[in-house]
C-alpha positions, 0 to 999 in steps of 0.5 A: 872817343866820341866827339860832341859838336856844339851848335854854331847857329849864331856864328857865321863860318865861311869855308873859304876863310878856313885855313888849309889843315896840314898833318901838323894841325891834325896831329893831336894824339889823345885828344890834345889840341896843338897850335904852333906845336904847343899843347893846350887844353880842349877849352883853349883849343876850341876857343882859338879855333872859333876865334880864328874862323869868326868874321868881323862885321863892318859897315861900309859904303859901296858904290851902287854899281859895284854892289849891283855887279857882285849881286848879279855875279853871285845870283840870289845869295852869296854876294858878300862872300864873293866880295870877301873872296875878291878882296882876299884874292887882291891881297894875295895878288899884291903879296905875290907881286911884292915877292916877284918885284923883290926877286927881280930887284935882287937879280938886277942887283946881281947882274950889275 
């Protein structure tokens, strides 16, 4: 079975934003697309995949010193990816802190 790739020149895809694929997502025998264990046709599967990886364009004001910091840290190119990665790490860190706080509260509650 050969796979033809379509041009993605007008779609920005950042490999850092792609979810890690597991065996479950890769297990699509006979060319079927699976999402959450549900089978879908090729057109629906490709559309879902593209929609998941597509970035959103936003306009926002950033302090000049913050922008300079990321531009210097990233070099000539990639400062927007670096800003995005930093924001994502902040989100993940917050989620981790929430989980730790919950566990600590539960442990304190059990020792009362």
